[in-house]
C-alpha positions as CSV (number, residue, x, y, z in Angstrom):
1,M,148.9,62.6,83.0
2,N,147.0,64.7,80.5
3,R,143.9,62.5,81.0
4,G,143.8,63.3,84.7
5,K,144.0,67.0,84.0
6,N,141.1,66.7,81.5
7,A,139.0,64.8,84.0
8,W,139.6,67.4,86.7
9,L,138.7,70.2,84.3
10,S,135.6,68.4,83.1
11,G,134.5,67.9,86.8
12,V,134.9,71.6,87.5
13,I,133.0,72.6,84.4
14,A,130.2,70.1,85.3
15,L,130.0,71.5,88.8
16,A,129.9,75.1,87.6
17,A,127.2,74.2,85.1
18,T,125.1,72.4,87.7
19,L,125.4,75.3,90.2
20,L,124.4,77.8,87.4
21,I,121.4,75.7,86.5
22,L,120.3,75.3,90.2
23,F,120.7,79.0,91.0
24,G,119.0,80.0,87.8
25,S,116.1,77.7,88.5
26,Q,115.8,79.0,92.0
27,T,115.6,82.6,90.7
28,I,113.0,81.7,88.1
29,W,111.0,79.8,90.6
30,H,111.1,82.6,93.1
31,T,110.1,85.1,90.5
32,F,107.1,83.2,89.2
33,A,106.0,81.3,92.3
34,V,106.5,84.0,94.9
35,A,107.3,87.5,93.6
36,K,104.6,87.9,90.9
37,P,101.8,86.3,93.0
38,L,102.8,88.4,96.0
39,D,102.7,91.6,94.0
40,K,99.4,90.7,92.4
41,A,97.9,89.7,95.8
42,F,97.9,93.2,97.1
43,E,96.1,94.9,94.2
44,G,92.8,96.4,95.1
45,I,93.1,96.5,98.9
46,D,91.6,99.7,100.3
47,G,94.3,102.2,101.3
48,V,97.2,100.2,100.0
49,Q,99.3,102.5,97.8
50,S,102.2,100.1,97.3
51,V,103.8,97.0,98.7
52,A,107.5,96.3,98.4
53,W,109.1,93.3,100.0
54,D,112.5,92.2,101.1
55,K,113.6,88.6,100.7
56,A,114.2,86.6,103.8
57,K,117.9,86.1,104.7
58,D,119.5,83.9,107.3
59,D,116.2,82.5,108.7
60,K,114.8,86.0,109.1
61,P,111.2,86.6,107.9
62,V,110.2,88.3,104.7
63,T,109.4,91.9,105.4
64,L,106.5,93.5,103.6
65,Q,106.8,97.3,103.3
66,V,103.2,98.4,103.0
67,S,102.5,102.1,102.1
68,L,99.0,103.2,103.2
69,V,97.2,106.3,102.1
70,H,93.6,107.2,103.3
71,A,92.6,103.7,104.4
72,T,89.0,103.6,105.4
73,N,89.4,100.9,108.1
74,L,93.0,100.1,109.3
75,Q,91.9,96.8,110.8
76,T,90.3,95.5,107.7
77,T,93.2,96.7,105.5
78,Y,95.9,95.2,107.7
79,T,94.1,91.8,108.1
80,T,93.5,91.6,104.3
81,V,97.2,92.3,103.6
82,Q,98.1,89.7,106.3
83,D,95.7,87.1,104.9
84,R,96.8,87.5,101.3
85,A,100.5,87.4,102.3
86,K,99.7,84.1,104.1
87,S,98.0,82.7,101.0
88,V,101.0,83.3,98.9
89,L,103.9,82.7,101.3
90,G,102.3,79.7,103.0
91,K,104.2,78.8,106.2
92,S,107.1,81.1,105.5
93,A,107.5,83.7,108.2
94,F,106.8,87.3,107.3
95,Q,106.3,90.7,109.0
96,I,104.4,93.8,107.9
97,A,106.0,97.2,108.2
98,I,103.4,100.0,107.6
99,H,104.5,103.3,106.1
100,D,102.2,106.3,106.1
101,N,102.3,110.1,105.6
102,R,102.4,111.2,109.2
103,T,103.3,114.6,110.5
104,P,105.1,115.6,113.7
105,E,101.8,116.8,115.0
106,L,100.1,113.4,114.4
107,E,103.1,111.7,116.1
108,Q,102.8,113.9,119.1
109,V,99.1,113.1,119.4
110,Y,99.9,109.4,119.0
111,H,102.5,109.5,121.8
112,E,99.9,111.1,124.1
113,L,97.3,108.4,123.2
114,H,99.8,105.5,123.5
115,F,99.5,105.5,127.3
116,H,95.8,104.8,127.1
117,I,96.3,102.0,124.6
118,Q,98.9,100.3,126.7
119,E,96.7,100.7,129.8
120,A,93.8,99.1,128.0
121,I,95.9,96.2,126.8
122,V,96.8,95.4,130.4
123,T,93.5,96.1,132.1
124,G,91.1,95.2,129.2
125,G,89.3,98.5,129.4
126,F,89.0,99.0,125.7
127,G,85.7,100.9,125.9
128,D,87.2,103.6,128.1
129,M,90.3,103.6,125.9
130,A,88.3,104.3,122.8
131,D,86.4,107.1,124.5
132,R,89.5,108.8,125.8
133,I,91.3,108.5,122.5
134,K,88.4,110.1,120.6
135,E,88.1,112.8,123.2
136,K,91.8,113.7,123.2
137,A,92.1,113.5,119.4
138,K,89.1,115.7,118.9
139,A,90.6,118.3,121.3
140,A,93.8,118.3,119.1
141,G,91.7,118.6,115.9
142,V,92.5,115.1,114.8
143,D,90.1,112.4,113.6
144,A,90.8,109.1,115.4
145,Q,89.6,105.6,114.8
146,V,90.5,102.7,117.0
147,Y,89.8,99.0,116.4
148,V,90.5,96.0,118.6
149,D,90.7,92.3,117.8
150,A,92.2,89.3,119.6
151,Q,95.7,90.1,118.3
152,N,96.1,93.8,118.0
153,V,94.9,97.3,118.7
154,Y,94.7,99.4,115.5
155,L,94.9,103.2,115.7
156,Q,94.3,105.5,112.8
157,L,94.8,109.2,113.1
158,T,93.9,111.7,110.3
159,K,94.3,115.4,110.0
160,G,93.9,117.0,106.6
161,E,95.8,114.9,104.0
162,S,98.1,113.3,106.6
163,D,97.5,109.9,108.2
164,L,99.2,107.9,110.9
165,Y,98.6,104.2,111.2
166,S,99.7,102.1,114.1
167,V,99.2,98.4,114.8
168,I,100.0,97.6,118.5
169,P,100.2,93.9,119.4
170,R,98.1,92.9,122.4
171,L,99.8,91.4,125.5
172,N,98.6,87.9,124.7
173,N,100.8,87.9,121.5
174,L,104.1,88.2,123.5
175,T,106.3,85.2,123.7
176,G,106.2,83.6,127.1
177,V,103.0,85.3,128.2
178,K,100.0,83.0,128.9
C-alpha cells in the first residue's frame, strides 16, 4: 500500500519537474532567440524612438508598438522596421502599431486629407492625391509628405515639433479583393 503511494507521489514530482524544465526552457529560448534579437534589430532606424512588443496569444500576431519621432521618410522607416521584424520573427505573424506625437490640429488636417487618399486608392489617381494633399496641408500651415508603394500609402504630417504618421493599406491588400 505504501509502495503505491510513493510511486504516485514520485510520478507527480517527476511531472512537475518536467513541466518546470519545459516552461523554463521555453522562457529562456524566447528571451535569447526572439526578444533580444528583436530589440537589437530596431537600433539605428531613422525616426524610431522605441519599440515595445506584445507576445502573441491564442494564434494572434505579435504586435510591435513603434514610437516614431521626426522620421525623415515614413515609407523607408516603416519598411525597414517591417523587414527587420520579418528577419527575426521568420514566418510568425506580426503587426505594427505606430505611435507618434500628434496634436488635435494635425488629426483634423489628417481627417480632411483622408478622403483624397481613399479616393486615390480606388481610382489610382495618386499624382492628383499628392498635389491636393500638399496644397491643403500648406494652407493649414502643415508640412506634408506622401509616399505610395504596392502595399500602402504613407502620410507624414509635421507642424513644429509634432508629427503624425499614418500607413493606409491599399485596396489590393484586403482579403477577398482581387
